[in-house]
KEKE-3310 file (N, C-alpha, C; in steps of 0.2 Angstrom, whole numbers, plus 5000, padded with zeros to 4 digits):
npx = (4755:4764:4764:4767:4766:4775:4793:4808:4826:4840:4857:4872:4885:4901:4915:4909:4902:4899:4888:4874:4873:4887:4891:4886:4894:4906:4903:4902:4915:4923:4918:4922:4936:4938:4935:4936:4934:4930:4921:4906:4894:4898:4902:4890:4884:4892:4890:4876:4877:4885:4878:4862:4857:4862:4859:4860:4859:4858:4863:4868:4874:4887:4886:4881:4867:4855:4849:4844:4838:4846:4842:4843:4842:4847:4848:4834:4828:4835:4830:4821:4823:4834:4850:4854:4863:4879:4876:4882:4885:4874:4864:4852:4837:4821:4806:4790:4773:4764:4772:4776:4790:4800:4813:4818:4831:4843:4858:4861:4853:4846:4845:4838:4827:4830:4823:4823:4821:4819:4813:4812:4807:4791:4790:4786:4786:4793:4785:4782:4794:4811:4826:4833:4848:4861:4873:4890:4899:4915:4930:4938:4952:4953:4946:4955:4967:4962:4959:4972:4981:4974:4965:4972:4973:4961:4948:4943:4928:4924:4931:4926:4916:4921:4933:4931:4934:4940:4933:4943:4959:4974:4988:5000:4996:4987:4985:4980:4988:4997:4988:4980:4990:4994:4981:4981:4992:4988:4977:4983:4990:4979:4973:4983:4983:4970:4972:4981:4974:4965:4973:4980:4992:5010:5026:5035:5026:5013:4996:4995:4989:4976:4963:4950:4934:4926:4919:4919:4924:4941:4955:4965:4981:4992:5009:5020:5035:5052)
npy = (4910:4923:4928:4920:4905:4896:4897:4899:4897:4900:4897:4902:4891:4889:4897:4898:4910:4919:4929:4938:4951:4955:4963:4975:4979:4980:4992:5001:5000:5005:5019:5022:5023:5035:5045:5056:5050:5053:5050:5041:5047:5053:5042:5035:5044:5042:5029:5029:5038:5030:5022:5018:5007:5005:5007:5013:5005:5010:5004:5008:5024:5036:5043:5034:5031:5019:5012:5000:4989:4977:4961:4951:4936:4924:4923:4925:4913:4903:4896:4888:4882:4872:4871:4867:4853:4853:4863:4871:4864:4863:4870:4874:4879:4876:4881:4877:4880:4870:4861:4865:4871:4863:4861:4860:4853:4854:4848:4851:4858:4848:4837:4826:4832:4834:4832:4842:4843:4857:4864:4862:4847:4848:4861:4878:4891:4906:4920:4938:4950:4950:4956:4972:4974:4986:4995:4994:5003:5012:5007:5016:5016:5014:5026:5036:5033:5035:5049:5055:5050:5048:5059:5071:5069:5070:5078:5094:5097:5085:5080:5080:5071:5059:5057:5061:5071:5061:5057:5055:5060:5054:5050:5056:5067:5075:5089:5093:5100:5096:5091:5102:5110:5103:5103:5117:5117:5109:5116:5128:5123:5119:5131:5137:5129:5132:5145:5144:5138:5147:5156:5164:5162:5163:5164:5149:5139:5144:5144:5131:5123:5111:5110:5099:5095:5085:5069:5073:5070:5064:5073:5069:5072:5071:5070:5075:5067:5074)
npz = (5000:4993:4976:4964:4955:4951:4952:4943:4943:4934:4931:4924:4918:4926:4918:4906:4903:4893:4886:4879:4886:4886:4876:4879:4890:4884:4876:4887:4892:4882:4882:4895:4895:4889:4897:4912:4927:4942:4953:4959:4955:4943:4936:4934:4925:4914:4911:4907:4896:4888:4879:4872:4877:4889:4905:4921:4937:4952:4968:4980:4987:4988:5000:5009:5007:5004:4989:4985:4996:5006:5013:5028:5025:5028:5042:5044:5039:5046:5058:5052:5040:5030:5022:5004:5001:4993:4984:4975:4964:4956:4943:4940:4947:4954:4961:4967:4969:4972:4979:4993:5003:4997:4985:4968:4959:4946:4937:4924:4909:4902:4911:4924:4936:4954:4969:4984:5001:5009:5020:5037:5046:5053:5054:5050:5037:5042:5048:5045:5041:5035:5043:5037:5031:5036:5027:5033:5030:5027:5036:5049:5048:5034:5029:5034:5026:5013:5014:5017:5007:4994:4992:4988:4975:4969:4960:4964:4965:4970:4981:4995:4994:4989:4997:5011:5026:5039:5056:5065:5063:5054:5064:5061:5055:5062:5064:5052:5043:5032:5023:5020:5014:5003:4996:4993:4984:4973:4969:4965:4954:4946:4943:4936:4925:4920:4916:4906:4897:4893:4887:4895:4900:4902:4893:4887:4887:4884:4880:4878:4887:4891:4898:4906:4910:4923:4918:4905:4888:4885:4877:4864:4858:4845:4842:4831:4824:4824)
capx = (4761:4766:4759:4769:4764:4782:4799:4814:4832:4845:4863:4877:4891:4907:4919:4905:4898:4899:4882:4872:4875:4894:4893:4885:4900:4911:4902:4904:4923:4925:4917:4925:4943:4938:4932:4938:4928:4932:4916:4901:4889:4901:4902:4883:4883:4896:4886:4870:4879:4889:4874:4855:4855:4865:4855:4863:4854:4863:4861:4870:4877:4893:4884:4878:4860:4854:4843:4841:4840:4848:4839:4847:4838:4850:4845:4827:4826:4839:4827:4815:4825:4841:4853:4854:4870:4882:4872:4886:4886:4868:4864:4845:4833:4814:4801:4783:4768:4761:4776:4779:4796:4804:4816:4820:4837:4846:4865:4861:4846:4843:4846:4832:4826:4831:4819:4827:4817:4823:4809:4813:4801:4787:4791:4782:4790:4793:4780:4785:4799:4818:4829:4836:4855:4864:4880:4894:4904:4922:4933:4942:4959:4952:4945:4961:4971:4959:4960:4979:4984:4970:4961:4976:4973:4954:4946:4940:4921:4922:4935:4923:4912:4925:4938:4929:4938:4937:4932:4949:4964:4980:4992:5005:4992:4982:4983:4978:4992:4999:4982:4978:4995:4993:4976:4983:4997:4984:4972:4987:4991:4973:4972:4988:4981:4965:4974:4985:4969:4962:4978:4983:4999:5016:5032:5035:5020:5007:4991:4996:4985:4970:4959:4944:4929:4925:4914:4920:4929:4948:4957:4972:4985:4998:5015:5024:5042:5056)
capy = (4914:4925:4928:4916:4898:4893:4901:4895:4901:4897:4900:4900:4886:4892:4897:4898:4915:4924:4930:4944:4958:4957:4968:4981:4980:4983:4999:5005:5000:5010:5025:5024:5025:5042:5050:5056:5047:5054:5048:5037:5050:5054:5035:5034:5048:5039:5023:5031:5041:5026:5019:5018:5000:5004:5011:5012:5004:5011:5000:5012:5030:5037:5046:5029:5030:5013:5012:4993:4986:4970:4958:4946:4931:4918:4923:4924:4906:4899:4891:4884:4879:4869:4872:4861:4850:4853:4867:4875:4860:4863:4876:4875:4878:4877:4881:4876:4881:4863:4857:4870:4868:4859:4864:4855:4855:4850:4850:4853:4859:4842:4832:4825:4836:4831:4836:4843:4846:4863:4866:4857:4844:4851:4869:4882:4896:4911:4926:4944:4951:4949:4963:4975:4975:4992:4994:4996:5009:5011:5007:5022:5016:5015:5033:5039:5032:5039:5056:5057:5048:5049:5065:5076:5068:5070:5084:5098:5096:5078:5079:5079:5066:5053:5056:5066:5071:5057:5060:5055:5061:5050:5052:5061:5072:5077:5096:5093:5105:5094:5090:5109:5113:5099:5106:5123:5116:5106:5122:5132:5120:5119:5138:5139:5125:5135:5151:5142:5136:5154:5160:5169:5159:5166:5160:5144:5134:5148:5142:5123:5119:5108:5107:5095:5094:5078:5066:5075:5066:5066:5075:5067:5076:5067:5074:5072:5067:5078)
capz = (5001:4987:4970:4959:4956:4950:4951:4941:4943:4930:4932:4919:4920:4927:4912:4900:4905:4888:4883:4876:4889:4886:4871:4883:4894:4879:4875:4893:4893:4877:4884:4901:4894:4886:4902:4918:4932:4949:4958:4957:4951:4936:4933:4932:4919:4909:4909:4904:4890:4883:4874:4874:4880:4895:4910:4928:4943:4958:4974:4985:4985:4992:5006:5013:5005:5000:4985:4984:5002:5006:5019:5031:5023:5031:5049:5044:5038:5050:5062:5049:5034:5029:5015:5000:5001:4986:4980:4969:4958:4952:4939:4939:4953:4953:4967:4965:4975:4974:4984:4998:5007:4992:4979:4963:4956:4940:4935:4917:4907:4900:4916:4928:4942:4960:4974:4990:5006:5013:5026:5042:5048:5058:5054:5045:5035:5047:5047:5046:5036:5037:5045:5032:5033:5035:5025:5038:5028:5027:5042:5051:5044:5027:5028:5035:5021:5007:5016:5017:5001:4988:4992:4984:4967:4967:4958:4969:4967:4973:4987:5001:4992:4988:5002:5016:5032:5045:5062:5068:5058:5056:5070:5058:5051:5066:5063:5045:5039:5026:5018:5017:5010:4997:4993:4990:4978:4968:4967:4961:4947:4942:4941:4930:4919:4917:4913:4900:4892:4891:4884:4899:4902:4899:4891:4881:4887:4883:4876:4877:4892:4889:4904:4905:4916:4925:4914:4898:4885:4885:4871:4863:4853:4842:4842:4825:4826:4820)
cpx = (4764:4761:4761:4768:4771:4787:4805:4820:4837:4851:4868:4883:4897:4912:4915:4900:4897:4892:4880:4874:4882:4895:4891:4891:4905:4910:4904:4912:4926:4924:4921:4932:4943:4936:4936:4933:4931:4927:4911:4896:4892:4901:4895:4881:4886:4892:4880:4871:4882:4884:4867:4853:4858:4862:4857:4857:4859:4860:4863:4874:4883:4892:4881:4871:4860:4848:4840:4843:4841:4846:4844:4842:4841:4848:4838:4825:4830:4836:4822:4817:4833:4844:4853:4862:4872:4878:4876:4886:4880:4867:4856:4841:4825:4810:4794:4778:4764:4765:4780:4785:4801:4807:4819:4826:4839:4853:4865:4854:4842:4842:4839:4833:4827:4827:4823:4822:4821:4819:4810:4806:4797:4787:4787:4787:4788:4788:4785:4790:4806:4821:4833:4844:4858:4871:4885:4898:4911:4925:4937:4949:4958:4951:4951:4966:4968:4960:4967:4982:4981:4967:4965:4975:4966:4952:4942:4933:4919:4926:4931:4918:4916:4930:4936:4934:4935:4937:4938:4955:4970:4984:4997:5002:4987:4980:4981:4982:4994:4994:4980:4984:4995:4987:4977:4988:4992:4979:4976:4988:4985:4971:4977:4986:4975:4967:4977:4979:4965:4966:4981:4990:5005:5022:5030:5029:5013:5002:4991:4991:4978:4966:4953:4940:4928:4919:4914:4925:4936:4950:4964:4975:4991:5003:5020:5032:5046:5063)
cpy = (4916:4925:4923:4909:4894:4898:4897:4900:4897:4901:4897:4895:4891:4891:4897:4904:4921:4924:4937:4951:4960:4962:4975:4984:4983:4990:5003:5005:5005:5017:5027:5026:5032:5047:5050:5055:5047:5051:5044:5040:5052:5047:5033:5038:5045:5033:5024:5034:5036:5023:5019:5012:5000:5009:5009:5010:5004:5008:5004:5018:5031:5040:5041:5028:5024:5013:5005:4990:4979:4967:4952:4939:4924:4918:4922:4917:4901:4894:4887:4880:4876:4870:4866:4859:4850:4858:4870:4870:4860:4870:4878:4874:4880:4877:4881:4877:4875:4859:4862:4867:4864:4863:4859:4857:4851:4853:4853:4854:4853:4836:4831:4829:4831:4835:4836:4846:4851:4865:4860:4854:4847:4858:4872:4888:4902:4917:4932:4945:4951:4956:4965:4977:4982:4992:4997:5002:5007:5011:5014:5022:5017:5023:5037:5039:5036:5047:5059:5055:5049:5056:5071:5075:5068:5077:5088:5097:5090:5076:5076:5073:5059:5052:5061:5065:5066:5060:5060:5055:5056:5054:5057:5066:5075:5085:5098:5098:5102:5093:5097:5112:5109:5102:5113:5122:5114:5112:5127:5129:5120:5126:5140:5135:5129:5142:5150:5141:5142:5158:5165:5167:5163:5161:5154:5140:5138:5145:5134:5119:5117:5105:5103:5095:5086:5075:5068:5071:5069:5068:5073:5071:5072:5072:5071:5072:5071:5075)
cpz = (4995:4981:4964:4961:4955:4949:4949:4941:4939:4930:4926:4922:4921:4921:4906:4901:4899:4885:4881:4879:4888:4881:4874:4887:4890:4877:4881:4893:4888:4879:4891:4900:4891:4891:4908:4923:4939:4955:4955:4953:4944:4932:4930:4926:4913:4906:4905:4897:4885:4878:4876:4877:4887:4900:4917:4933:4949:4964:4980:4983:4990:4999:5011:5011:5002:4996:4984:4991:5002:5013:5021:5030:5027:5039:5049:5043:5042:5054:5059:5043:5034:5022:5011:4999:4994:4982:4974:4963:4954:4949:4938:4945:4952:4960:4964:4971:4977:4979:4988:5002:5003:4987:4974:4959:4950:4939:4928:4915:4905:4905:4920:4934:4949:4965:4981:4995:5010:5019:5031:5044:5054:5059:5049:5043:5040:5044:5047:5040:5039:5039:5039:5035:5031:5033:5031:5036:5028:5034:5043:5047:5037:5025:5029:5029:5014:5008:5015:5010:4994:4987:4988:4977:4965:4965:4963:4970:4970:4979:4993:5000:4992:4994:5008:5022:5037:5051:5066:5063:5060:5061:5067:5054:5055:5066:5056:5041:5033:5021:5015:5012:5003:4993:4989:4984:4972:4965:4963:4954:4943:4939:4935:4924:4915:4913:4907:4895:4889:4888:4888:4902:4899:4897:4886:4881:4886:4878:4875:4882:4889:4895:4902:4911:4917:4921:4907:4895:4885:4878:4870:4857:4851:4841:4836:4827:4821:4818)
residu = (MET:GLY:LEU:HIS:ARG:SER:ILE:THR:LEU:ASN:PHE:LEU:ASN:ALA:GLY:HIS:THR:LYS:PHE:ALA:PRO:ASP:TRP:CYS:PHE:GLY:LEU:LEU:LYS:ARG:ALA:PHE:LYS:ARG:HIS:VAL:VAL:PRO:SER:GLN:SER:VAL:LEU:GLU:LYS:VAL:VAL:ASN:ASP:SER:SER:THR:VAL:ASN:ILE:THR:GLN:VAL:ILE:GLY:ARG:GLU:ASP:GLY:THR:THR:GLU:VAL:PRO:VAL:CYS:ASP:TRP:GLN:THR:PHE:PHE:ALA:GLY:SER:CYS:LYS:PRO:VAL:LEU:GLY:MET:LYS:LYS:TYR:GLN:HIS:PHE:ARG:PHE:ASP:ALA:GLU:HIS:PRO:GLY:MET:VAL:PHE:VAL:LYS:LYS:GLU:ALA:GLY:SER:ASP:GLU:LEU:PRO:PHE:GLN:ILE:LEU:LEU:GLN:GLY:MET:ASP:PHE:PRO:ASP:GLY:GLU:PRO:VAL:ILE:LEU:THR:PRO:PRO:GLY:LEU:SER:LEU:GLN:ARG:GLN:GLN:TYR:LEU:TYR:LYS:ASN:ILE:ARG:PRO:PHE:VAL:ASP:TYR:PRO:TYR:LYS:ASP:THR:VAL:CYS:PRO:ARG:PRO:GLU:VAL:LEU:PRO:VAL:ASP:ASP:SER:ASP:ASP:LYS:SER:ALA:ARG:GLU:MET:ASP:LEU:VAL:VAL:ASN:LEU:VAL:LEU:GLU:GLN:ALA:LYS:ASP:ALA:GLU:LEU:GLY:LEU:GLY:ARG:GLY:ARG:GLY:ARG:GLY:ARG:GLY:ARG:GLY:ARG:GLU:CYS:GLY:GLN:PRO:LEU:ARG:TYR:ARG:SER:ARG:SER:SER:HIS)
# end
């Protein structure tokens, strides 16, 4: 069963999880603070551009597509296996082909292994494959909240991706009027900002607009004191 003769799982102790990948997260944090990130696709680009060592692995997308399927292993093994008592206090687990149905555990790297029989007596490992779990998605209440309260602040190319229109609108927004009005206001503000950046603005604020595209670095301007 399977191709491996031995499998070892090692977990870091709670409170002592500082290790090599932390500096990769530091690079991402530095890049994240300099960009506008309105959607998952933009975040993916920011991660990939933050450093040559950072490569995204998307497990699911905003449209519900699953890139890395998750299986219902608990139900799959429920009738043939039993859990390890006090499993959270162990940091090291080893499975060996010479001892099917057993797992060897250790609290520390230098401590002795303890064997646990996880396969129920007289039972065999189940055949077939486990059921792939389908993500349930956001609840209707959450969809309504995002559509009504968050959508007005999302950049236009990503509104329908991040905060799409729910099948049932909120009771106080059933005619979608307020949402459309807010979209018009935001669109007007964006057009004015674009005109200002192109030098088409009038009056005191002419030429001061600094638009930016999603995923592009923020530009900071210092103001000297008078």
